C-alpha positions as CSV (number, residue, x, y, z in Angstrom):
1,M,-8.1,-53.3,46.7
2,K,-5.0,-52.0,48.1
3,I,-2.1,-51.2,45.8
4,P,1.3,-52.3,47.1
5,E,3.5,-49.2,47.7
6,K,6.4,-50.5,45.7
7,K,4.1,-50.5,42.5
8,I,3.4,-46.8,43.1
9,K,6.1,-44.7,41.3
10,K,6.0,-41.2,39.9
11,N,4.8,-41.3,36.3
12,Y,4.4,-37.6,35.8
13,Q,6.9,-34.8,36.4
14,Q,4.0,-32.2,36.9
15,A,0.4,-32.8,38.1
16,T,-0.8,-31.2,34.8
17,E,0.7,-34.3,33.0
18,C,-1.9,-36.6,34.8
19,P,-4.7,-37.6,32.5
20,I,-7.3,-37.0,35.4
21,T,-6.0,-33.5,35.9
22,L,-6.0,-32.9,32.2
23,F,-9.6,-34.2,32.0
24,M,-10.7,-32.0,35.0
25,E,-9.1,-28.9,33.7
26,H,-10.8,-29.1,30.2
27,I,-14.1,-30.9,31.0
28,G,-14.5,-30.6,34.9
29,G,-15.7,-27.6,36.8
30,K,-19.3,-26.4,37.6
31,W,-21.0,-26.0,34.1
32,K,-19.4,-28.2,31.3
33,P,-20.5,-31.6,32.9
34,V,-24.1,-30.3,33.2
35,I,-24.1,-29.2,29.7
36,I,-22.8,-32.5,28.5
37,W,-25.3,-34.4,30.8
38,L,-28.2,-32.3,29.2
39,L,-27.1,-33.0,25.6
40,L,-26.5,-36.6,26.4
41,S,-30.2,-36.7,27.4
42,K,-31.8,-34.3,25.2
43,K,-29.5,-34.9,21.9
44,I,-30.1,-31.4,20.6
45,M,-30.7,-28.1,22.5
46,R,-30.8,-24.6,21.5
47,F,-29.0,-22.0,23.5
48,N,-32.3,-20.8,25.3
49,E,-33.1,-24.3,26.2
50,L,-29.7,-24.7,27.8
51,D,-30.0,-21.4,29.6
52,K,-33.4,-22.4,31.1
53,A,-32.3,-25.9,32.3
54,I,-29.1,-24.8,34.1
55,V,-30.1,-22.8,37.1
56,G,-27.5,-20.0,38.2
57,I,-25.5,-19.9,35.0
58,S,-25.2,-16.4,33.2
59,Q,-25.7,-16.4,29.4
60,K,-22.1,-15.0,29.2
61,M,-20.7,-18.0,31.2
62,L,-22.8,-20.5,29.1
63,S,-21.7,-19.0,25.8
64,Q,-18.1,-19.4,26.9
65,Q,-18.5,-22.8,28.3
66,L,-20.2,-23.7,24.8
67,K,-17.2,-22.3,22.9
68,D,-14.7,-24.2,25.1
69,L,-16.6,-27.4,24.5
70,E,-16.8,-26.8,20.8
71,K,-12.9,-26.0,20.6
72,L,-12.4,-29.4,22.2
73,K,-14.9,-31.0,19.5
74,I,-17.0,-32.2,22.3
75,I,-20.0,-30.4,20.9
76,T,-21.1,-29.1,17.6
77,R,-22.9,-25.7,16.9
78,K,-25.3,-25.6,13.9
79,V,-26.4,-22.2,12.8
80,Y,-29.5,-21.9,10.7
81,P,-29.7,-18.9,8.3
82,V,-33.1,-17.5,9.6
83,I,-34.1,-14.4,11.6
84,P,-34.2,-14.6,14.5
85,P,-31.1,-16.6,14.4
86,K,-31.4,-20.2,15.3
87,V,-28.5,-22.3,16.8
88,E,-28.5,-25.8,18.0
89,Y,-25.9,-27.7,20.1
90,S,-25.5,-31.4,20.0
91,L,-22.7,-33.7,21.0
92,T,-20.1,-35.1,18.6
93,E,-19.0,-38.6,18.6
94,K,-16.1,-37.7,20.8
95,G,-18.8,-36.0,23.2
96,M,-21.1,-39.1,23.1
97,S,-18.0,-41.3,24.2
98,L,-18.1,-39.6,27.6
99,Q,-21.7,-41.1,28.3
100,E,-20.5,-44.4,29.9
101,N,-17.9,-42.7,32.2
102,L,-20.2,-39.7,33.2
103,T,-22.9,-42.3,34.0
104,K,-20.5,-44.2,36.4
105,I,-19.4,-40.9,38.0
106,M,-22.9,-39.9,38.6
107,E,-23.7,-43.3,40.0
108,W,-20.6,-43.4,42.3
109,S,-21.6,-39.9,43.4
110,T,-25.1,-40.7,44.2
111,E,-23.9,-43.6,46.3
112,N,-20.9,-42.1,48.1
113,L,-21.4,-38.3,48.3
114,K,-24.9,-37.9,49.9
């Protein structure tokens, strides 16, 4: 469906005001979608499980990505007071709300970006 040109207008003064750009800045990138997708399928994962499941990510990068997602309230981090330390990550309700959209993006990508 083609959008008539007269209906297109500048809604944003800067690209950073665009909701899609904002989404990509915070949740896009190489690792965050993978982390979210894993937690959507596994529900709860420990740091080492995520580290083993994501080929090519350093532990430092994984730690930073998890902290970023936690700040955004996409994931929650549960620490158990045991030795050795046990930490589990899971999606918040806000994080779970990404499932439908990420599934559609995955399907579109599979069909169109072969």
